[in-house]
N, CA, C and O atoms as CSV, one atom per row, in Angstrom:
chain,resi,resn,atom,element,x,y,z
A,1,MET,N,N,32.963,-59.585,29.578
A,1,MET,CA,C,34.464,-59.886,28.689
A,1,MET,C,C,34.751,-58.075,28.763
A,1,MET,O,O,33.985,-57.114,28.685
A,2,ILE,N,N,36.132,-58.195,28.935
A,2,ILE,CA,C,36.896,-56.848,28.647
A,2,ILE,C,C,37.147,-56.668,27.528
A,2,ILE,O,O,37.793,-57.365,26.745
A,3,LYS,N,N,36.426,-55.304,27.335
A,3,LYS,CA,C,36.443,-54.497,25.645
A,3,LYS,C,C,37.573,-53.376,25.695
A,3,LYS,O,O,38.348,-52.982,24.824
A,4,LYS,N,N,37.420,-53.063,26.815
A,4,LYS,CA,C,37.799,-51.161,26.794
A,4,LYS,C,C,39.042,-51.353,28.395
A,4,LYS,O,O,38.633,-51.477,29.549
A,5,ILE,N,N,40.465,-51.325,27.996
A,5,ILE,CA,C,41.336,-50.913,29.024
A,5,ILE,C,C,41.850,-49.562,28.816
A,5,ILE,O,O,42.043,-49.190,27.658
A,6,VAL,N,N,42.130,-48.669,29.939
A,6,VAL,CA,C,42.674,-47.646,29.815
A,6,VAL,C,C,43.717,-47.213,30.201
A,6,VAL,O,O,43.611,-47.284,31.425
A,7,PHE,N,N,44.481,-46.886,30.018
A,7,PHE,CA,C,46.003,-46.881,30.629
A,7,PHE,C,C,46.042,-45.469,30.754
A,7,PHE,O,O,45.816,-44.678,29.839
A,8,ALA,N,N,46.465,-45.060,32.434
A,8,ALA,CA,C,46.332,-43.663,32.699
A,8,ALA,C,C,47.809,-43.170,33.473
A,8,ALA,O,O,48.338,-43.925,34.289
A,9,CYS,N,N,48.307,-42.063,33.189
A,9,CYS,CA,C,48.861,-41.659,34.312
A,9,CYS,C,C,48.985,-40.255,34.238
A,9,CYS,O,O,48.093,-39.722,33.579
A,10,ASP,N,N,49.970,-39.384,34.801
A,10,ASP,CA,C,50.019,-38.317,35.344
A,10,ASP,C,C,49.216,-37.373,34.520
A,10,ASP,O,O,48.118,-36.906,34.822
A,11,ALA,N,N,50.219,-37.052,32.951
A,11,ALA,CA,C,50.006,-36.046,31.672
A,11,ALA,C,C,48.836,-36.992,30.621
A,11,ALA,O,O,47.911,-36.460,30.008
A,12,GLY,N,N,49.118,-38.333,30.607
A,12,GLY,CA,C,48.196,-38.957,29.794
A,12,GLY,C,C,49.054,-38.972,28.258
A,12,GLY,O,O,48.700,-39.269,27.117
A,13,MET,N,N,50.099,-38.589,28.741
A,13,MET,CA,C,50.877,-38.807,26.972
A,13,MET,C,C,52.077,-39.655,27.032
A,13,MET,O,O,51.735,-40.785,26.684
A,14,GLY,N,N,53.171,-39.622,27.282
A,14,GLY,CA,C,54.286,-39.708,27.671
A,14,GLY,C,C,54.327,-41.579,27.897
A,14,GLY,O,O,54.381,-42.464,27.043
A,15,SER,N,N,54.266,-41.675,29.667
A,15,SER,CA,C,54.225,-43.400,30.040
A,15,SER,C,C,52.845,-43.894,29.726
A,15,SER,O,O,52.793,-45.015,29.221
A,16,SER,N,N,51.991,-43.413,29.883
A,16,SER,CA,C,50.771,-44.545,29.447
A,16,SER,C,C,50.685,-44.503,28.048
A,16,SER,O,O,50.144,-45.504,27.579
A,17,ALA,N,N,51.007,-43.755,27.324
A,17,ALA,CA,C,51.103,-43.696,25.666
A,17,ALA,C,C,51.854,-45.365,25.123
A,17,ALA,O,O,51.380,-46.370,24.594
A,18,MET,N,N,53.112,-44.995,25.556
A,18,MET,CA,C,53.926,-46.562,25.786
A,18,MET,C,C,53.567,-47.443,26.227
A,18,MET,O,O,53.724,-48.526,25.662
A,19,GLY,N,N,52.993,-47.340,27.317
A,19,GLY,CA,C,52.393,-48.494,27.924
A,19,GLY,C,C,51.266,-49.233,27.392
A,19,GLY,O,O,51.043,-50.438,27.272
A,20,ALA,N,N,50.628,-48.204,27.112
A,20,ALA,CA,C,49.237,-48.646,26.061
A,20,ALA,C,C,49.486,-49.204,24.869
A,20,ALA,O,O,48.649,-49.972,24.394
A,21,THR,N,N,50.648,-48.924,24.197
A,21,THR,CA,C,50.973,-49.778,22.804
A,21,THR,C,C,51.798,-50.801,23.230
A,21,THR,O,O,51.969,-51.668,22.374
A,22,THR,N,N,52.399,-50.984,24.346
A,22,THR,CA,C,52.928,-52.077,24.567
A,22,THR,C,C,51.822,-53.084,25.045
A,22,THR,O,O,52.091,-54.285,25.039
A,23,LEU,N,N,51.253,-52.882,25.235
A,23,LEU,CA,C,49.835,-53.901,26.151
A,23,LEU,C,C,48.898,-54.328,24.544
A,23,LEU,O,O,48.298,-55.340,24.182
A,24,SER,N,N,49.080,-53.418,24.110
A,24,SER,CA,C,47.618,-53.630,22.551
A,24,SER,C,C,48.448,-54.366,22.015
A,24,SER,O,O,47.821,-55.370,21.679
A,25,LYS,N,N,50.006,-54.523,21.591
A,25,LYS,CA,C,50.585,-55.243,21.011
A,25,LYS,C,C,50.384,-56.543,21.061
A,25,LYS,O,O,50.013,-57.344,20.203
A,26,LYS,N,N,50.808,-56.711,22.689
A,26,LYS,CA,C,50.953,-57.985,24.076
A,26,LYS,C,C,49.018,-59.083,23.231
A,26,LYS,O,O,48.905,-60.182,22.687
A,27,LEU,N,N,47.885,-57.899,23.611
A,27,LEU,CA,C,47.189,-58.121,23.380
A,27,LEU,C,C,46.345,-58.818,21.676
A,27,LEU,O,O,45.516,-59.700,21.453
A,28,LYS,N,N,46.932,-58.084,21.016
A,28,LYS,CA,C,46.417,-58.541,19.633
A,28,LYS,C,C,47.585,-59.752,18.869
A,28,LYS,O,O,47.368,-60.283,17.779
A,29,ALA,N,N,48.860,-60.016,19.757
A,29,ALA,CA,C,49.695,-60.999,19.380
A,29,ALA,C,C,49.182,-62.298,19.959
A,29,ALA,O,O,49.739,-63.349,19.644
A,30,ALA,N,N,48.162,-62.288,20.780
A,30,ALA,CA,C,47.493,-63.092,21.885
A,30,ALA,C,C,45.940,-63.549,21.195
A,30,ALA,O,O,45.174,-64.455,21.521
A,31,GLY,N,N,45.845,-62.534,20.131
A,31,GLY,CA,C,44.627,-62.905,19.582
A,31,GLY,C,C,43.236,-62.480,20.417
A,31,GLY,O,O,42.198,-63.140,20.382
A,32,LEU,N,N,43.421,-61.313,21.132
A,32,LEU,CA,C,42.245,-60.904,21.834
A,32,LEU,C,C,42.083,-59.271,21.593
A,32,LEU,O,O,42.961,-58.443,21.833
A,33,ASP,N,N,40.961,-59.038,21.142
A,33,ASP,CA,C,40.819,-57.763,20.206
A,33,ASP,C,C,39.956,-56.901,21.385
A,33,ASP,O,O,38.732,-57.028,21.421
A,34,ILE,N,N,40.517,-56.195,22.154
A,34,ILE,CA,C,40.462,-55.279,23.449
A,34,ILE,C,C,41.034,-54.066,23.084
A,34,ILE,O,O,42.236,-53.969,22.839
A,35,LYS,N,N,40.178,-53.040,23.027
A,35,LYS,CA,C,40.699,-51.628,22.552
A,35,LYS,C,C,41.806,-50.823,24.041
A,35,LYS,O,O,41.454,-50.774,25.220
A,36,VAL,N,N,42.956,-50.365,23.536
A,36,VAL,CA,C,43.617,-49.771,24.972
A,36,VAL,C,C,43.515,-48.996,24.340
A,36,VAL,O,O,43.530,-49.167,23.121
A,37,VAL,N,N,43.327,-47.485,25.061
A,37,VAL,CA,C,43.369,-45.982,25.200
A,37,VAL,C,C,44.251,-45.589,25.948
A,37,VAL,O,O,44.567,-46.503,26.710
A,38,HIS,N,N,45.141,-44.165,26.223
A,38,HIS,CA,C,45.507,-43.474,27.212
A,38,HIS,C,C,45.374,-42.250,27.712
A,38,HIS,O,O,45.280,-41.458,26.774
A,39,THR,N,N,45.337,-41.868,28.450
A,39,THR,CA,C,44.991,-40.788,28.877
A,39,THR,C,C,45.554,-40.376,30.584
A,39,THR,O,O,46.067,-41.098,31.440
A,40,ALA,N,N,45.194,-38.903,30.600
A,40,ALA,CA,C,45.697,-38.087,32.055
A,40,ALA,C,C,44.549,-39.198,32.946
A,40,ALA,O,O,43.606,-39.919,32.621
A,41,ILE,N,N,45.305,-38.820,34.303
A,41,ILE,CA,C,44.319,-39.832,35.229
A,41,ILE,C,C,43.074,-38.919,35.815
A,41,ILE,O,O,42.259,-39.545,36.492
A,42,GLU,N,N,42.847,-37.552,35.635
A,42,GLU,CA,C,42.158,-37.737,35.647
A,42,GLU,C,C,40.946,-37.665,34.758
A,42,GLU,O,O,39.896,-37.238,35.240
A,43,ASP,N,N,41.022,-38.180,33.058
A,43,ASP,CA,C,40.440,-37.785,32.320
A,43,ASP,C,C,40.077,-39.045,31.870
A,43,ASP,O,O,39.834,-39.103,30.665
A,44,ILE,N,N,39.940,-40.410,32.721
A,44,ILE,CA,C,39.608,-41.646,32.855
A,44,ILE,C,C,38.017,-41.775,32.342
A,44,ILE,O,O,37.121,-41.685,33.180
A,45,PRO,N,N,37.720,-41.983,30.985
A,45,PRO,CA,C,36.236,-42.193,30.506
A,45,PRO,C,C,35.393,-43.023,31.343
A,45,PRO,O,O,35.920,-44.001,31.872
A,46,SER,N,N,34.149,-42.781,31.547
A,46,SER,CA,C,33.302,-43.401,32.257
A,46,SER,C,C,33.015,-44.638,31.591
A,46,SER,O,O,32.151,-45.260,32.209
A,47,ASP,N,N,33.513,-45.363,30.322
A,47,ASP,CA,C,33.371,-46.588,29.796
A,47,ASP,C,C,34.445,-47.247,30.175
A,47,ASP,O,O,34.434,-48.388,29.714
A,48,ALA,N,N,35.672,-46.934,31.032
A,48,ALA,CA,C,36.368,-47.691,31.559
A,48,ALA,C,C,36.126,-49.374,31.901
A,48,ALA,O,O,35.300,-49.767,32.724
A,49,GLN,N,N,36.887,-50.138,31.215
A,49,GLN,CA,C,36.028,-51.768,32.064
A,49,GLN,C,C,37.807,-51.943,33.074
A,49,GLN,O,O,37.860,-52.071,34.297
A,50,LEU,N,N,38.822,-51.904,32.307
A,50,LEU,CA,C,39.849,-51.887,33.799
A,50,LEU,C,C,40.799,-50.736,33.492
A,50,LEU,O,O,40.532,-50.011,32.533
A,51,ILE,N,N,41.611,-50.566,34.040
A,51,ILE,CA,C,42.056,-49.141,34.474
A,51,ILE,C,C,43.783,-49.971,34.571
A,51,ILE,O,O,43.789,-51.126,34.998
A,52,VAL,N,N,44.780,-49.499,34.276
A,52,VAL,CA,C,46.346,-49.910,34.513
A,52,VAL,C,C,46.662,-48.348,34.695
A,52,VAL,O,O,46.564,-47.356,33.974
A,53,THR,N,N,47.134,-48.635,36.147
A,53,THR,CA,C,48.336,-47.063,36.360
A,53,THR,C,C,49.232,-47.518,37.094
A,53,THR,O,O,49.296,-48.524,37.801
A,54,HIS,N,N,50.136,-46.445,36.807
A,54,HIS,CA,C,51.171,-46.474,37.682
A,54,HIS,C,C,50.728,-46.898,39.648
A,54,HIS,O,O,49.844,-46.241,40.197
A,55,THR,N,N,51.217,-47.619,40.149
A,55,THR,CA,C,51.211,-47.624,42.021
A,55,THR,C,C,50.778,-46.425,42.654
A,55,THR,O,O,49.680,-46.410,43.211
A,56,SER,N,N,51.549,-45.361,42.634
A,56,SER,CA,C,51.329,-44.183,43.149
A,56,SER,C,C,50.248,-43.140,42.533
A,56,SER,O,O,50.195,-42.075,43.148
A,57,LEU,N,N,49.368,-43.272,41.408
A,57,LEU,CA,C,48.389,-42.934,41.114
A,57,LEU,C,C,47.070,-43.551,41.595
A,57,LEU,O,O,46.042,-42.900,41.786
A,58,ALA,N,N,47.247,-45.297,41.828
A,58,ALA,CA,C,45.834,-46.074,42.352
A,58,ALA,C,C,45.227,-45.524,42.619
A,58,ALA,O,O,44.294,-45.371,41.831
A,59,ASN,N,N,45.175,-44.645,44.081
A,59,ASN,CA,C,44.352,-43.647,45.199
A,59,ASN,C,C,43.118,-43.340,43.923
A,59,ASN,O,O,41.988,-43.739,43.640
A,60,ARG,N,N,44.214,-42.301,43.353
A,60,ARG,CA,C,43.377,-41.365,42.970
A,60,ARG,C,C,42.373,-41.751,41.912
A,60,ARG,O,O,41.269,-41.207,41.916
A,61,ALA,N,N,42.696,-42.685,40.976
A,61,ALA,CA,C,41.608,-43.501,39.765
A,61,ALA,C,C,40.560,-44.323,40.713
A,61,ALA,O,O,39.388,-44.221,40.351
A,62,ARG,N,N,40.840,-45.232,42.032
A,62,ARG,CA,C,40.180,-45.285,42.548
A,62,ARG,C,C,39.029,-44.412,43.291
A,62,ARG,O,O,38.036,-45.093,43.549
A,63,LYS,N,N,38.962,-43.285,43.622
A,63,LYS,CA,C,38.303,-42.358,44.136
A,63,LYS,C,C,37.304,-41.996,42.644
A,63,LYS,O,O,36.138,-41.609,42.720
A,64,GLU,N,N,37.872,-42.166,41.643
A,64,GLU,CA,C,36.484,-41.480,40.820
A,64,GLU,C,C,36.020,-42.527,40.105
A,64,GLU,O,O,35.284,-42.449,39.121
A,65,HIS,N,N,36.528,-43.679,40.689
A,65,HIS,CA,C,36.174,-45.126,39.419
A,65,HIS,C,C,36.114,-46.257,40.558
A,65,HIS,O,O,36.732,-47.308,40.381
A,66,PRO,N,N,35.418,-46.053,41.649
A,66,PRO,CA,C,35.368,-47.278,42.345
A,66,PRO,C,C,34.791,-48.089,42.440
A,66,PRO,O,O,34.605,-48.530,43.574
A,67,SER,N,N,33.983,-48.954,40.911
A,67,SER,CA,C,33.862,-49.749,40.666
A,67,SER,C,C,34.737,-50.329,39.380
A,67,SER,O,O,34.337,-51.346,38.812
A,68,VAL,N,N,35.381,-49.969,39.144
A,68,VAL,CA,C,36.569,-50.613,37.782
A,68,VAL,C,C,37.396,-51.044,38.954
A,68,VAL,O,O,37.648,-50.669,40.099
A,69,GLU,N,N,37.850,-52.498,37.704
A,69,GLU,CA,C,39.175,-52.940,38.366
A,69,GLU,C,C,40.405,-52.330,37.837
A,69,GLU,O,O,40.453,-52.147,36.621
A,70,ILE,N,N,41.707,-51.885,38.785
A,70,ILE,CA,C,42.356,-51.292,38.395
A,70,ILE,C,C,43.887,-52.757,38.794
A,70,ILE,O,O,43.976,-53.705,39.574
A,71,VAL,N,N,44.719,-52.190,37.817
A,71,VAL,CA,C,45.768,-53.088,37.759
A,71,VAL,C,C,46.935,-52.067,37.746
A,71,VAL,O,O,47.060,-51.211,36.871
A,72,THR,N,N,47.814,-52.239,38.841
A,72,THR,CA,C,48.550,-51.190,39.005
A,72,THR,C,C,49.989,-51.859,38.813
A,72,THR,O,O,50.161,-53.041,39.109
A,73,ILE,N,N,50.964,-51.098,38.331
A,73,ILE,CA,C,52.427,-50.955,37.979
A,73,ILE,C,C,53.398,-50.703,38.045
A,73,ILE,O,O,53.384,-49.733,37.287
A,74,ASN,N,N,54.467,-50.788,38.401
A,74,ASN,CA,C,55.345,-49.892,39.000
A,74,ASN,C,C,56.701,-49.283,37.750
A,74,ASN,O,O,57.707,-48.613,37.982
A,75,SER,N,N,56.286,-49.739,36.700
A,75,SER,CA,C,57.036,-49.057,35.423
A,75,SER,C,C,56.136,-49.757,34.757
A,75,SER,O,O,55.638,-50.878,34.859
A,76,PHE,N,N,55.994,-48.436,33.734
A,76,PHE,CA,C,55.181,-48.566,32.549
A,76,PHE,C,C,56.176,-48.897,31.682
A,76,PHE,O,O,55.780,-48.550,30.569
A,77,VAL,N,N,57.506,-49.495,31.582
A,77,VAL,CA,C,58.012,-50.000,30.220
A,77,VAL,C,C,58.805,-51.600,30.843
A,77,VAL,O,O,59.893,-51.534,31.416
A,78,GLY,N,N,58.174,-52.803,30.654
A,78,GLY,CA,C,58.369,-53.905,30.682
A,78,GLY,C,C,57.893,-54.445,31.777
A,78,GLY,O,O,58.440,-55.145,32.629
A,79,ALA,N,N,56.644,-53.990,31.654
A,79,ALA,CA,C,56.151,-54.541,33.118
A,79,ALA,C,C,55.514,-55.811,33.247
A,79,ALA,O,O,54.514,-55.973,32.547
A,80,PRO,N,N,55.882,-56.775,34.010
A,80,PRO,CA,C,55.886,-58.211,34.020
A,80,PRO,C,C,54.164,-58.136,34.408
A,80,PRO,O,O,53.575,-59.198,34.205
A,81,GLU,N,N,53.503,-57.235,34.828
A,81,GLU,CA,C,52.113,-57.312,34.837
A,81,GLU,C,C,51.238,-57.370,33.439
A,81,GLU,O,O,50.132,-57.897,33.316
A,82,TYR,N,N,52.025,-56.677,32.385
A,82,TYR,CA,C,51.403,-57.018,30.958
A,82,TYR,C,C,50.977,-57.925,30.804
A,82,TYR,O,O,49.795,-58.117,30.516
A,83,ASP,N,N,52.063,-58.975,30.994
A,83,ASP,CA,C,52.111,-60.647,30.649
A,83,ASP,C,C,51.010,-61.045,31.253
A,83,ASP,O,O,49.974,-61.385,30.683
A,84,GLN,N,N,51.218,-61.011,32.492
A,84,GLN,CA,C,49.818,-61.293,34.042
A,84,GLN,C,C,48.508,-61.019,33.626
A,84,GLN,O,O,47.487,-61.544,34.072
A,85,LEU,N,N,48.584,-60.229,32.811
A,85,LEU,CA,C,47.090,-59.319,32.555
A,85,LEU,C,C,46.836,-59.973,31.077
A,85,LEU,O,O,45.643,-60.222,30.903
A,86,VAL,N,N,47.537,-60.251,30.159
A,86,VAL,CA,C,46.901,-60.624,28.612
A,86,VAL,C,C,46.518,-62.540,29.224
A,86,VAL,O,O,45.469,-63.146,29.004
A,87,THR,N,N,47.401,-62.924,29.775
A,87,THR,CA,C,47.304,-65.082,30.154
A,87,THR,C,C,45.752,-64.715,30.802
A,87,THR,O,O,44.669,-65.217,30.503
A,88,ARG,N,N,45.989,-63.911,31.554
A,88,ARG,CA,C,44.487,-63.601,32.265
A,88,ARG,C,C,43.014,-63.278,31.603
A,88,ARG,O,O,41.860,-63.359,32.023
A,89,LEU,N,N,43.487,-62.959,30.631
A,89,LEU,CA,C,42.577,-61.977,29.027
A,89,LEU,C,C,42.300,-63.138,28.606
A,89,LEU,O,O,41.087,-63.335,28.524
A,90,THR,N,N,42.970,-64.017,28.296
A,90,THR,CA,C,43.127,-65.132,27.684
A,90,THR,C,C,42.242,-66.003,28.060
A,90,THR,O,O,41.226,-66.404,27.492
A,91,GLU,N,N,42.828,-66.334,29.328
A,91,GLU,CA,C,41.986,-67.950,29.647
A,91,GLU,C,C,40.682,-67.287,30.081
A,91,GLU,O,O,39.859,-68.086,30.528
A,92,GLU,N,N,40.195,-65.625,30.041
A,92,GLU,CA,C,38.393,-65.421,30.136
A,92,GLU,C,C,38.052,-65.299,28.946
A,92,GLU,O,O,36.901,-64.917,28.735
A,93,LYS,N,N,38.827,-65.549,27.954
A,93,LYS,CA,C,37.820,-65.543,26.948
A,93,LYS,C,C,37.296,-66.486,26.158
A,93,LYS,O,O,36.411,-66.195,25.353
């Protein structure tokens, strides 16, 4: 079961922080105890179990973390992938 999701963007501050906050709230509302952190794409921690990043950054994340699942999004704000991910993780619970 996934316990840590890493949100990654270019700088690790603006868009990934907003996305991480949004996803964290949705996970909590669904009753899931999953830690969501945000970071720059170059600083993804080795203990990441799932990485969420913009489509344009996915190859960089895959290069450094080939065995970690990567969920790509086109917009950090209001992405439908957030709800899809919450639904999936709820079903896996």
